[in-house]
TORZA-554022 format. One record per residue (C-alpha): residue in three letters; x, y, z. Coordinates in steps of 0.5 Angstrom, whole numbers, plus 500, padded with zeros to 3 digits. Layout:
# TORZA-554022
alaXYZ...
This chain:
# TORZA-554022
unk916318606unk920322600unk920329600unk920334594unk926338593unk926345596unk924351592unk929357592unk924363595unk925370592unk929372597unk934366595unk933366587unk939369584unk937377583unk942378577unk941382571unk944377567unk939371571unk933376569unk935377562unk936369561unk929368564unk925373560unk929370554unk927363556unk919365556unk920369549unk923363546unk919357549unk913360551unk911365547unk915361541unk919367538unk925370537unk926377540unk928380533unk920378531unk917379537unk911384538unk910388543unk905384547unk909378546unk915381550unk910384555unk907377556unk914374557unk916380562unk909378566unk911371566unk918372568unk916376574unk911371575unk916366576unk919370581unk912370585unk911362584unk916359589unk913364595unk906362592unk908355593unk911355600unk906359603unk901354599unk905349604unk905353610unk898354610unk896347609unk901344615unk899350619unk893350624unk893358624unk885360622unk884364616unk879368611unk876366605unk873372602unk867371597unk866377592unk863378585unk868382583unk875384584unk877391580unk885389580unk888394576unk894392572unk898387575unk905388572unk907394576unk903391582unk908385582unk914389580unk913393586unk912388591unk917383589unk922389589unk924388582unk923394578unk930396578unk932389576unk927389571unk929396568unk936395567unk934387564unk930391559unk935396557unk941391556unk936388551unk934394547unk927394550unk923399555unk920397560unk915403560unk913401553unk912394555unk908396561unk903400557unk901393553unk898391559unk890390558unk886391565unk882385567unk875386566unk873383573unk870388577unk867395576unk866400582unk868401590unk866394591unk871391587unk876396588unk875394595unk876387595unk882388591unk885393596unk883387602unk887382599unk893386598unk893387605unk891381607unk898378604unk902384607unk899383614unk900376613unk894373613unk893366611unk887368606unk884366599unk879370595unk874367591unk870370585unk868369577unk873370572unk869374567unk870373560unk867380558unk868384565unk862389565unk862393558unk867398555unk864405555unk864409549unk860416547unk856416541unk853424541unk854424548unk850418550unk854412553unk854406548unk856399551unk861394548unk863387550unk870388554unk874383551unk880383556unk883377555unk883377547unk891378548unk891372553unk892374561unk899371563unk897372571unk893367571unk894359572unk888355570unk887349574unk882344570unk884338575unk881342580unk874343576unk868343581unk861341578unk855345580unk847343579unk842348577unk834346577unk831339578unk827337584unk828334591unk826328594unk826324600unk829318602unk831314608unk838313610unk842307612unk840308620unk833309618unk833317618unk828321614unk833325609unk832330603unk837329596unk837335591unk837332584unk839337579unk836337572unk843340569unk849341571unk856345569unk863345571unk866350574unk874351572unk878355577unk884360575unk889362579unk892369581unk897370586unk896376590unk903377594unk905381600unk909387600unk916384601unk914379606unk915372603unk908371603unk904370596unk896368598unk891366592unk885369589unk881364585unk876365579unk871360577unk870360569unk864356567unk864350562unk859345560unk859338563unk859335556unk861342551unk859338545unk854332542unk858329536unk851325535unk847331534unk853334530unk853329525unk845329524unk846336521unk844340528unk851344529unk847350533unk844344538unk851340538unk854346543unk847348546unk850345553unk856349552unk853356550unk848355556unk854354561unk859359559unk854364559unk854364567unk861367567unk861371561unk859378563unk859382570unk853384573unk848382567unk843387566unk837384570unk831388568unk828382564unk827375568unk832371564unk837377567unk835376574unk836369573unk843369570unk845373576unk842368581unk846363577unk852367577unk852367585unk850360586unk855358581unk861361584unk860360591unk858353590unk865352587unk868356592unk866352598unk867345595unk874348593unk875350600unk873343603unk876339598unk883342596unk885347601unk883344608unk888338609unk885331607unk881328612unk879334616unk873333620unk869339618unk867340626unk873344626unk871348620unk870355625unk877354627unk880354620unk876359617unk871365616unk867365610unk867373609unk861375605unk862381601unk855384600unk849380599unk852377593unk855371596unk850369601unk847364597unk853360600unk849360607unk844354605unk850351600unk854350606unk848347610unk846342604unk853340604unk853339611unk846336612unk845332605unk852330603unk855329610unk849326613unk850332619unk844333624unk840339622unk842343629unk850341629unk850344622unk846350623unk851351629unk857350625unk854355620unk853361624unk860360627unk863360620unk860367616unk861374617unk857379613unk859386611unk853390608unk855396603unk849399602unk844404606unk839404599unk834399601unk833397593unk841395593unk839389598unk838383594unk831380594unk830373590unk823371588unk821365591unk819363584unk826364581unk830361587unk825355588unk825354580unk833354580unk835352587unk829348590unk833345596unk837351598unk830354598unk827349603unk833350607unk832357607unk824356610unk827352615unk832357617unk826362617unk821358621unk826357627unk829364627unk822367627unk820362633unk826366637unk823372635unk816371637unk819368644unk824375645unk818380643unk812376644unk807383644unk810385637unk807381632unk809386627unk816385628unk815378626unk813380619unk818385618unk824381621unk822375617unk827372611unk821371607unk818378604unk811377602unk809383599unk809385593unk812378591unk814373595unk821373596unk827371600unk831377603unk838376602unk841381607unk836378613unk839371611unk846374612unk844378618unk840371621unk846367620unk853371621unk856372627unk858379626unk855384621unk859390619unk858396616unk864400613unk864407616unk863410623unk856413620unk854407615unk855402621unk851406626unk845407620unk845400619unk844399626unk839405627unk835404621unk836399615unk837393620unk835396626unk830390628unk836385628unk841390632unk835390637unk835382637unk843381636unk846388639unk853384639unk853382632unk854389630unk861393629unk864397624unk870397620unk872403616unk874402609unk881403607unk885403600unk892400599unk898405599unk902400594unk898402589unk895408590unk901412593unk907408592unk905406585unk901411583unk905417585unk912416584unk914423585unk910424592unk912417594unk920419593unk919425596unk915422603unk921417603unk926422602unk923426608unk921420613unk924413610unk920408607unk917404612unk910408610unk909404605unk907398610unk905403616unk901408613unk901411620unk907414619unk905419615unk904423621unk911424621unk910429615unk906434619unk911439621unk914439614unk907443612unk911449615unk917448611unk917453605unk922448601unk918442602unk912445600unk915448594unk917441592unk910438594unk907443589unk912442584unk910434584unk903436583unk904440577unk908434574unk903430575unk898434572unk902434566unk902427566unk895426566unk894431561unk898427556unk895421558unk888424556unk891427549unk894420548unk888416550unk882420549unk884426544unk882430550unk886436551unk887440558unk890445560unk896444564unk895449570unk889451574unk885447578unk883439577unk876438579unk875431580unk868427580unk869419578unk865414581unk859409579unk854414575unk848414580unk843419583unk845419590unk852420588unk849427585unk853428579unk847432577unk849437583unk856438580unk853439573unk848444576unk854448579unk858448572unk851451568unk851456574unk858458573unk856458565unk850462566unk853467570unk859469566unk855469560unk850474562unk855478565unk854477573unk861474573unk867477570unk871471566unk877474570unk874473577unk874465575unk879460578unk882457572unk878450573unk878443569unk872438571unk873432570unk868426571unk869419570unk863414571unk859408568unk851407568unk848400569unk846399562unk839399564unk839405569unk835410564unk836416569unk844415570unk845415562unk841421561unk845424566unk852422562unk849425556unk847432559unk854432562unk857431555unk853436552unk854441557unk862439557unk861440549unk858447549unk863450554unk869446551unk867450544unk867457547unk872461545unk871466551unk872460556unk879458554unk883457559unk878458564unk873452564unk874445561unk869439562unk873432561unk869426561unk874421558unk870414557unk871408560unk874410566unk878405570unk884403575unk889405570unk886412568unk885413576unk892412578unk894418573unk888422575unk888421583unk895424583unk893430579unk887432582unk886438587unk879438588unk876431590unk868432589unk864428595unk858430594unk852424595unk846426600unk847425607unk846418609unk846415602unk854413602unk856407606unk863409606unk867411599unk874409597unk876414592unk875420598unk881416601unk885416595unk884423593unk886425600unk892421601unk895424594unk894431597unk887433594unk882437598unk875435599unk869438598unk864434601unk857432605unk857429612unk857422609unk860416609unk868416610unk867424609unk866424616unk872421618unk877425613unk874431616unk875429623unk883427621unk884433617unk881438620unk875443618unk880448615unk883443610unk876441608unk870444604unk863442608unk857443605unk849441606unk845437610unk847432615unk843426616unk838428621unk837434617unk835430611unk831425615unk827431618unk826435611unk824428608unk819427613unk816434613unk815433606unk820436601unk818441595unk824442590unk820446587unk821451593unk828451591unk827452584unk823458586unk827461591unk834461588unk835465582unk842462580unk839455580unk833457577unk837460572unk841454571unk835449570unk832454565unk838454561unk838446561unk831446559unk832451553unk836447549unk842451550unk846445550unk843440546unk842445539unk835447541unk832440543unk828441549unk824435549unk827427550unk832426556unk833434557unk826435559unk826428563unk832430567unk830437569unk823435571unk825429575unk830434579unk824440579unk818435581unk822429585unk829430586unk829424590unk837426593unk835433594unk840436590unk836442589unk836443597unk844443598unk845447591unk846454595unk850451600unk854447595unk855453591unk857457597unk862452599unk865452592unk867460593unk870458599unk874453594unk876459590unk878463595unk883458598unk885456592unk888463590unk893463596unk897457593unk902456598unk896455603unk893451599unk899447598unk900446606unk893444606unk895438601unk900436605unk896436612unk891431608unk897426606unk900427613unk893425617unk890420613unk894414614unk889411617unk885410611unk890404609unk886398608unk892395612unk889398618unk882396615unk884388615unk887389622unk881391625unk877385621unk882381625unk881384632unk874385631unk871379627unk876374624unk880373630unk885369625
């Protein structure tokens, strides 16, 4: 048997400035096709990225070879999004190449820092779900877990956000326009995926009745591979993203007849599937496109795993021993009937055998407590687009409801409540129910969230399958969000306790005694000031926004949604402004503060877009008031992303985590801020609870109702008008907004809509928590006045939040779910 020649690993590869320089010039000359003298900044960045990629590739190939020949169980992570952030810095860090690259670039008269700024952030994710997926694949590689991530290669991401007169405007995010040096296309591994059509019955060779799907149209899934290196351990895992292409992109006969548009109609239809992350789904066409996306990527992924990743000739009966397919929320749940279809229709398995295997192969993470966020697909749409899958879901549901009736014979309402098929308001498939019925484990993502998932959202299922439910609290990668994003703090930590913390974040506990060391506190505070200056410079260069380099940075950055309550933060700002303007609060008694918002609103989410507009109008008024200069400032940089987060988070003093208790699943921004020494003002919600327990009440600003109090107030009948009438500061703030003070006298439109929604409905109880929130902000001001004491609390936040490493999350998944 012939053996391939051994390829040197990163460890064995020559690591000299000369060899790095030589490879860089080779890439520039022979891949970019240009000389160093004539190369643009992008040419040089691309050559540098490919040089770094070459150092990863040999270990990636070795990892693939080892995993293929090993019988060790792995994980396939199915996620609709991956918010990766820039790749160059992360790969330089994990491969320990930064010093080498910097010296090589300097030798050529180039600046590594200038080249790294040329990188465009991949538009492959949007918010916390996608960033969590990126952290998890990083940690799986670092923890040595054989794994592969699967998703979609979106051509245009979600959207690029700008503001016009304060209002959000969405533009195409053409992040690929200069090319991506980190992705590797593999057209030879393309997968064909069907849609529509009919299902027909037939008898197989043994005379058994079978069903066969005959799709009406097909698309090709073209895979692009990204490498996911572990932290300096030699393992490089795979992220495989799918791009949709037409099976027949161009019809020459139609083209020659003169119908040029119709000649490429198939290509346009197919490629639409992977064009945009989360297409606007307020229209029937948008809903259909979302379902197409979800089926497309899981169908490609299952086929890829079975045909490419598994060793040739593997008996699929071994599948549960080889892999766990982890469903990251409901978006990939259509993979369940797809695996059943492969086993029963294509491989000729008996139904019961296929179902038993499928139940051992999938695990499901639920990321929400909001009923509207649990995906439901109309039967009409699912039947039209995926008719065989709907048949399979019906059969799964029929068998499941038999079990429900047997286990709860005197509870007919439970059958209706638990059915995978809802009957009202339209007949539809409840994807979270399908996932829960099938998966061998269902987990929430924070202690409170998992409890509420079992007690409320999926309580009937928890009664029936108590052994299925578990918790894995989310985490964030310390490589990107401390070591990379905060090099000053990273260096200080390493000087104090060694560098082992980067892959063992629990070691941060060794910093705790240093909170009492005056010299360490001074050094820590100096790093925070330097990070503030860096953030101020970034905002000026990126957005033309000028902020003070001193005073508090008070940050609220997250997806714009009513339950996250950006409106509550805004009411606090308006109340401060109103009290200063009317003389109730002396300007010299106000802590200098820059309020930083970062958020995108879904294009069809009117209330969220109105909130963005009001924040920007309030900010414009405050920022133009000369009497407030040096005291209050509002900054809302457009198109907030991972790259900007890496500058803001290390600079921030106060982290706003103010969702209504019982609504936030976990949060991960709260973890990033705490690790970087920002104190949290927050409700008892999501992972805030675990943060507060770890850092101590004295280092956390708790306010607002807890979840039982929220439930009790809702049950008794919440009346926001009561809080408006009884709290003078709240009433004055809302009246000032309604008066048009911030909108050039305009009192109608979005202003009237927002004020009315708060006073008359206030679905997420911002008015009920307003007074407690304002009181907590006064405690913030008192604490911040003692800068040395604040720094001590910041150090303790860093020292006590090592639990929130995504490495720990992955170890919990291994122990509680995957058994990989």
